[in-house]
N, C-alpha and C positions, 0 to 999 in steps of 0.2 A: 750475717743475716739476722740472727737472734730470733726470739719468739715474739714477733711483732703482734700488736693488738689489731684485730681486723673486725670490720663491721660484719655482723651476721644478718643475712636477708631471708625473707620468706620466698616462696616460689613466685610471688608477684613483684619481686625486686624491691620490696619495702624493707627498710632497716628495722630489725626487731631486737638487736642487742649487739654485744661485742664479745669476742673470744680470742685467746692466743692462737697464732697460726697453727701450732701443733694440734690443738684441740679441734680446730676447724676441719683439718684433714682427717683426724682420727674419727670424728663423729659425722663427717659428711655434711657440714653446714654449707648452705649457699653463701657465696661471698663474691666480691668483685675483683677484677684484674684489669690491667692495662696491656693491650697488645699494639705494637707499632711495627708496621712492615715498611722496610726501606725499598723503594722502587726507583729504578734508574733507567736511563736511556743511553745506549752506546752511540758512538759517532755515526754508525750506519742506520740509526733509528731503532735498533733492536731493544725491546723492553725486557727488563729482568727484575728479579726479586733477590734480596739478600737474606740468606738463612744463617742463623748462628748454630754452631756445634756446641751442644750442651756439655758442660764439664763432666768428667767421669765420676765426680763426687756428688752429683745431683741426686736427690732422693727419688726422683721419678724420671724415667726414660733418659738415663745418662748416655753420653756418646751418640746422641741422635740429633738430626737437624730439625730446627724448630724456628719459631717466630724470631724476626730480627732482634727485637728487644721486647721484654715483657716483665711484669711483676705484679704482685698484689697491691691493691689500693688499701692503705691503712685507714684506721678509724678517723673519720672527719675529713678525709681527702675527697676532692672532686676527681672525676675521671681524667681530666687533663693534667692533674698533678703527677700522673704517671710519666710525664715527660722526663722526670728525673732518671727513669730507667734508660732512656736513650743516652744520656750523658754518662751514667754509671757503667753501662754495659758496653757501649760502642764509642764513647768519647765524642758524641754528637751533641752540640749545644744548639738546640732548636727553639723556636718561638711557637706558641700555640697557634698562631695564624698560618703556620706552614703545614698543619695537620689537615688531612681530609678524613672526616668521620664516616665510617662504613656502617655503624650500628653496633648492636650487641650480639656477639656469638655466644651460644649456650654450650658449655662443655661439661661432660660428665665422664669420669674415668674412675673405675674401682679396681684395685689390685693390691694384693699382699697387705691388707689392712690400711691401705692409703685410699681415701675416698675424696675425690676432687669434684666438687659441684660449683662451677664458676659461671658468672656472667662477665664475659670478656668485652670490654669497651675497645673496639677495634678501629685503628687508624692506618692510613697510608701517609708516608712522607717522601718527598723527592730528594734524593741525594746521589749525585753522580760521581762521587770521589772514588778513587782506586781502592781496592781492598787493602792494599798495603798502607793506606793513610789512616785506617781505623786504629784506635787504641782501646783494647777491651779490658773487661774486669775478669782476670784469670780464674777467680773462684767460681764464676758463672759460665764463662765463654772460653773455649779453647781453639775455636776456628770459625771462619766465615766462608760461605760459598755463594757465588753469584750465579743464579740459575735463570736462563732465558725463559721467558713466559711461555713461548710455544712448546719448548721442551718439557716444562713442568706440566702443561696441559696434556701433552701426549703421554707422559708417564702415568699421571693419575687417572687418565681416561682409559688406560689399559692398551693404548695403541702401540707402545713399545715397552720392552722389559727393563731398559736402562737408558741413562742419558749421561752426557759428559758436561762438566762445568769447570769454571775457574774457582780455585779454593786457596786458602792460606791458613796456616796454623800459627798460633801465638805462643810465646814463651811465658814463664811464670811472672814476668813483669808486665804482661799485657801487650808486648810489642811483637811485630811479625817475626816468626822464627824461620827466616829464609824468604824466598820469592814465592810468587803464586805458582800453582801447578794445576794440571788437568786431572780431574778426579771423575771416576765413573760411579754413578749412584743408581740404586734401585729403590723401590718403594720402602723396603725394609731399612733404608738409611734414615728414614724420617720418623719423627715422633708420632706414634699412633699407627704407622704403617698403612696398610690398605684400608683400615677402618676410618681413616681420617679424610673425609671429603671436604673438610674446611680448607685445606690447602688449594685444591683446584678452584674453589670459589674465589680465593684471594688472587690467584693467577689471572683469572678472567677479569676481575675488577681492576687489577693493575693495568691490564691492557686498555680497558675503557678509560681509566683515569688519565693515562698518557695521551689518549686520543682526544682529551678535552671534555669528556662526559662528566658532569657534576651530579648526576643522579645515581649514586652508588650505595647499594645496600647489601650487607652480608646475609 
């Protein structure tokens, strides 16, 4: 990953300078990131989202389920340049025209000297491939879970305490480490836990997207 150079923004989303990634998080500078959620539809029409399992070596919320693919936007990059994250993290080579823009999600997280203030340019992309067909970046991603939209809504709305989903783990070469399996998840399985209402909004938007709605705003 290295200590990439990142554009520093003010709270009005205007670029005011640049700084190394480590300094951005140490001092809590506003910066930009790319978020892309993989949405799919099963043979019976069931809508679902793919979550990545963050590596145990990540500096923030390791071993937690999070956005399908995400990463910082580097100095001089446009939001859609973040498409490289899809290829790097999931092995998905996609075109800009396949993205559905949801808007900008504002994320603030402060813990243990790590201050994250992000403007997340957020997108959906349709990809119906089997979980076993993905090839991940093992330094970033160690597993994937496909979660039914209704199950995700029920969990984050507090209607149920846990849900089941199909998951797969990956080896240190980024290939599936065995077959898919059924996993039981709780809100604590996810990055941010119960404080993260971002996820339920994405679940709701994924349902509308698959229904053909093109007015989608996070």
